[in-house]
C-alpha positions in Angstrom: 79.1 79.0 -76.6 76.3 80.3 -74.4 73.2 82.5 -74.9 72.4 84.0 -71.5 68.7 85.1 -71.1 67.2 87.5 -68.6 64.1 87.3 -66.4 61.1 85.9 -68.3 58.2 86.1 -65.8 55.8 84.0 -67.7 56.2 85.7 -71.1 56.5 82.6 -73.3 55.8 84.3 -76.6 58.7 86.8 -76.4 60.9 83.9 -75.2 60.1 81.9 -78.3 60.7 85.0 -80.5 64.0 85.5 -78.9 65.1 81.9 -79.3 64.0 82.0 -83.0 66.0 85.2 -83.5 69.1 83.4 -82.2 68.7 80.4 -84.5 67.0 78.0 -82.1 64.4 75.6 -83.4 61.7 73.5 -81.7 62.1 69.8 -82.3 60.3 67.1 -80.3 58.9 69.8 -78.0 62.4 71.0 -77.1 63.9 74.3 -78.3 67.5 73.6 -79.3 70.5 74.9 -81.2 73.2 72.7 -82.9 76.1 74.4 -81.4 74.9 76.7 -78.5 73.3 76.4 -75.1 71.1 78.8 -73.1 71.8 80.0 -69.6 68.6 81.2 -67.9 69.3 83.6 -64.9 66.0 82.9 -63.1 62.5 84.3 -62.5 60.4 82.2 -64.8 57.2 82.5 -62.9 54.7 85.2 -61.6 53.3 88.3 -63.4 53.1 87.1 -67.0 50.3 85.5 -69.0 52.0 82.2 -69.9 53.7 80.9 -66.9 53.0 77.2 -67.6 54.3 77.4 -71.1 57.4 79.3 -69.9 58.2 76.6 -67.4 57.6 73.9 -69.9 60.1 75.5 -72.3 62.8 76.1 -69.7 62.5 72.7 -68.0 62.5 70.7 -71.2 65.5 72.6 -72.5 67.3 72.0 -69.2 66.5 68.3 -68.9 67.5 67.7 -72.5 70.9 69.4 -72.0 70.2 72.4 -74.2 70.0 74.9 -71.3 71.1 75.6 -67.7 68.5 77.2 -65.5 69.4 79.2 -62.4 67.3 79.9 -59.3 65.6 83.3 -59.2 64.1 84.9 -56.2 60.6 84.2 -57.5 61.2 80.5 -57.6 62.8 80.7 -54.1 59.8 82.6 -52.8 57.4 80.0 -54.3 59.2 77.2 -52.5 58.8 79.1 -49.2 55.2 80.1 -50.0 54.2 76.4 -50.5 56.3 75.0 -47.6 53.9 74.1 -44.9 55.2 74.0 -41.3 54.1 71.6 -38.6 51.9 74.2 -37.0 49.9 74.6 -40.3 51.5 78.0 -41.2 53.7 78.5 -44.2 57.4 79.5 -44.4 56.5 82.5 -46.5 53.4 84.2 -45.1 50.3 84.2 -47.2 49.9 87.9 -46.8 48.1 90.2 -49.2 51.5 91.4 -50.5 52.8 87.9 -51.1 49.6 86.6 -52.6 49.5 89.5 -55.0 53.1 88.8 -56.2 52.3 85.1 -56.7 48.7 85.5 -58.0 49.2 84.8 -61.7 51.1 81.6 -61.0 48.4 80.4 -58.5 45.7 81.2 -61.0 47.4 79.6 -64.0 48.0 76.4 -62.1 44.7 76.3 -60.4 43.5 73.3 -62.5 47.0 71.8 -62.7 48.0 71.2 -59.1 50.0 67.9 -59.8 52.0 69.6 -62.5 52.7 72.6 -60.2 54.0 70.3 -57.5 56.4 68.8 -60.0 57.7 72.2 -60.8 58.2 73.0 -57.1 60.3 69.9 -56.8 62.3 70.9 -59.9 63.0 74.3 -58.4 65.1 72.5 -55.7 67.4 71.3 -58.5 68.2 74.9 -59.8 71.7 76.1 -58.9 72.1 79.4 -57.1 75.2 80.4 -59.1 77.2 79.2 -62.1 80.8 79.2 -63.2 81.7 77.9 -66.6 84.2 78.5 -69.3 85.4 81.8 -68.0 82.0 83.4 -67.1 79.8 83.6 -64.1 76.0 83.8 -63.7 73.8 84.5 -60.7 70.3 86.0 -60.3 71.1 89.2 -58.4 74.5 89.5 -56.7 77.9 87.8 -56.8 79.6 88.2 -53.5 82.8 86.1 -53.3 82.4 85.6 -49.5 78.8 84.3 -50.0 79.7 82.1 -53.0 82.7 80.6 -51.2 80.5 79.9 -48.1 78.1 78.0 -50.3 80.9 76.1 -52.2 82.6 75.0 -49.0 79.3 73.4 -47.8 78.5 72.0 -51.2 75.4 74.1 -51.3 75.1 75.1 -55.0 71.4 74.2 -54.6 69.1 74.5 -51.7 67.3 71.8 -49.8 64.0 72.0 -47.8 66.2 72.0 -44.6 68.3 74.9 -45.8 65.1 76.8 -46.9 63.9 76.8 -43.3 67.3 78.0 -42.0 67.5 80.7 -44.6 64.1 82.2 -43.4 65.5 83.0 -40.0 66.4 86.6 -40.4 69.1 86.5 -37.8 71.0 83.7 -39.6 73.9 83.9 -41.9 72.0 81.7 -44.3 69.3 84.4 -44.6 71.8 87.1 -45.5 73.6 84.9 -48.1 70.4 83.8 -49.9 68.8 87.3 -49.6 71.7 89.1 -51.2 72.5 86.4 -53.8 68.9 86.2 -55.1 67.6 89.7 -54.2 70.6 92.0 -54.2 72.3 94.2 -51.6 70.5 97.2 -50.0 71.3 100.3 -48.1 69.2 102.1 -45.6 67.9 105.5 -46.7 66.7 108.4 -44.4 63.2 107.6 -43.2 61.8 110.8 -44.6 62.6 109.5 -48.1 60.8 106.2 -47.9 59.2 105.4 -51.3 56.7 103.0 -52.9 58.0 100.3 -55.2 56.3 99.0 -58.4 53.9 96.9 -56.3 53.0 99.8 -54.0 55.1 98.5 -51.0 56.7 101.2 -48.9 60.5 100.9 -48.9 63.0 102.3 -46.4 65.9 100.6 -48.1 67.1 100.8 -51.7 68.8 98.2 -53.8 72.3 99.3 -54.7 74.3 98.9 -57.8 76.7 96.6 -56.0 79.1 96.5 -59.0 79.8 100.3 -58.8 83.3 99.9 -57.3 83.3 103.2 -55.4 86.5 105.1 -55.0 86.0 106.9 -51.7 82.6 108.5 -51.1 79.6 107.7 -53.3 76.4 109.6 -53.6 73.0 108.0 -53.3 72.4 109.0 -56.9 75.5 107.1 -58.1 74.8 104.0 -56.0 71.0 103.4 -55.8 68.2 102.2 -58.1 65.1 104.5 -57.8 67.0 107.1 -55.9 64.7 109.8 -54.3 65.5 113.1 -56.0 66.5 115.0 -52.8 69.2 112.3 -52.1 70.8 112.4 -55.6 73.8 114.5 -54.6 74.1 113.4 -50.9 77.0 111.2 -49.9 76.3 107.8 -48.4 78.0 107.4 -45.1 78.7 104.4 -42.8 78.2 101.8 -45.5 80.9 99.4 -46.7 80.4 98.7 -50.3 81.2 95.4 -51.9 83.4 95.6 -55.0 83.7 93.5 -58.1 87.1 94.1 -59.7 87.6 94.5 -63.4 90.0 91.5 -63.3 87.2 89.2 -62.3 85.4 87.0 -65.0 82.3 88.5 -66.7 79.2 88.1 -64.5 75.7 87.9 -66.0 72.7 88.6 -63.8 69.0 89.6 -64.0 66.6 90.9 -61.3 66.9 94.7 -61.5 64.1 95.8 -63.8 66.2 98.0 -65.9 64.4 100.3 -68.4 66.0 101.1 -71.8 65.2 100.6 -75.5 68.7 99.2 -76.0 70.6 97.0 -73.5 73.9 98.3 -72.3 76.8 97.0 -70.2 76.8 98.0 -66.5 80.6 97.6 -66.5 83.1 95.9 -68.8 82.6 92.7 -66.9 79.1 93.2 -65.4 76.1 92.4 -67.6 72.5 92.7 -66.3 69.9 91.1 -68.6 66.6 92.1 -66.9 64.9 94.8 -69.0 61.4 94.6 -67.5 59.6 92.3 -70.0 56.8 92.1 -67.4 56.4 95.8 -67.4 56.2 96.5 -71.1 60.0 96.3 -71.5 62.1 93.9 -73.6 63.4 90.4 -73.2 67.2 90.4 -73.5 69.9 87.8 -74.2 73.7 88.1 -74.5 75.5 85.8 -77.0 78.8 84.8 -75.4 81.6 83.3 -77.4 84.7 82.0 -75.6 87.7 84.2 -76.3 85.7 87.3 -77.3 85.7 90.5 -75.3 82.4 91.6 -73.8 80.7 94.0 -76.2 77.2 95.6 -76.6 77.0 94.2 -80.1 76.3 90.7 -78.7 73.0 91.8 -77.1 69.8 90.4 -78.7 66.4 91.6 -77.7 62.7 91.4 -78.5 59.3 92.6 -77.3 
């Protein structure tokens, strides 16, 4: 039996409240349950006030067998940000944008550099996707072709060598990792470029890849943060990936949903990121083998 928990982003206090609410107790510095295990869908670092404590909780639970922790795009970005190349530059540029995104983690580990290096090495052990007991989990997007490619090469986890390959924008590795950890996007007309939550100008929008369109789909139906003038316009020249109803339930995070009460995206698609780092809620889904997916199994806390 699994309790799948969404993006935490350094919010350790809500995480502890959520674990308590689900019957977990802390013993010998490890949060645990007598008959259940947690699946974390990634994004433990950045933004929040208690990143060190969050990592301590997640890592201890994982290493003691009480949890499985997946790779999120923020952990992936951190590996690239700190991967120094032979010419002295870094795999992920130390630009103002990237430094701002990573600032809280850098600040909170400023006096704990050895500990931070240990966490960076631990990030390499985090799986990119998970299949167990009839359910699936991934941080942002489950594309069968991408997952099969990774499986065939025994690449459930990344290596430093793969990290370098996946930062070459023209490579297949880049596309696979980018979509698996950050989601699929569609170009929007340039006149409708918009600013995201960090003030970055976007000419592409993340799509609700699970929408399973039948024929044409409007921008409003398919996109997150759709510009109002595009709501009723059909998207053309874009082949949408589909996730059939017959596939196992897939749990994911990443998408900064906003709602007072969690809801299912589809009968077999469950997003658990409800913007805890933006005054939202921290959400879990309590999955029991043999039960149908139902909104009554959501648990949340502020």
